[in-house]
N, C-alpha and C positions, 0 to 999 in steps of 0.2 A: 927164237921170240929175233925175230930180225933184229938189226943195231939201231934204226930212225926208232923201232922203240922205246928200248935202253936207256939209247940214249933223252929221248922226253924225260920216261922213269924217271932216269938220275935226273937230271931237271925239278923232274917235281918236287923230289926227294928233300930237293937239293934249297926251291923257296921257300920248302916248310922248317926245313927245317932255320933260313933265314930267317920267315916269318918268328916265329920260338924261341929263340931265342932276342928278333929283338923286343917283343911280350912280356919275354922274360926280364932285359934293358930297364923296362920300362919299367914295370915293375921293381920294382929295385930303386930307382928314381920320383917312385909314387911308393917307396913305403910305409906313408903312415896311413897311409889308407887299406880300412880292415881286410882282411881279407889277403895282402897281396901278399903274404909268407907261405900259404897253400897255396896257390894260386905259382908262387917261384916251385915249389912243390913235385909239385902238377907234370907242370912245364914237363920240370928234368925227370918223371915220373918218363916223359911220353919219347926223348932224348937215349937215354937209358935205354927203352924197349929200343926205335931206332937202329941203336948203338949193337944191341942183341941176336938184330935181323939182317942184319951189313952182314956182321962177325960167321953169322954162321951162312946165311944165304947167298953173297954177293962173295965168294970165297978168293975166286981166280978174275975177277972184275967187274964192270956191267951188266959185258958183252955176257961173260953165262950168268945170268939168273936165269936160276929155274922158274917151270910155275908159281910153284907155291911161297915161292922165294921172293912174287914180285905180285900175286897175290897178299902178302900180309901187307904188302907193302905200300900198295893198295888202298888196303885198310887203311892203315897208319896213317899215310893220309887225308880218307874222310875220317876219321876219328877227329 
């Protein structure tokens, strides 16, 4: 995969990760809302899934991400 595509993937993953972290912060600020704790736990699980995918598939940096890891990351972003 070329460098530009990997850079795009890295950027999309980082952007989605930032969005999820912002959602956690929002839920914590509105913690009295029903379901906030469950929503936070779901988001934390998504972030843990990302960490696992990155640990397994982004071994030598984003320039060397294989097709399998790329697919998993694309699927993770789409969820």
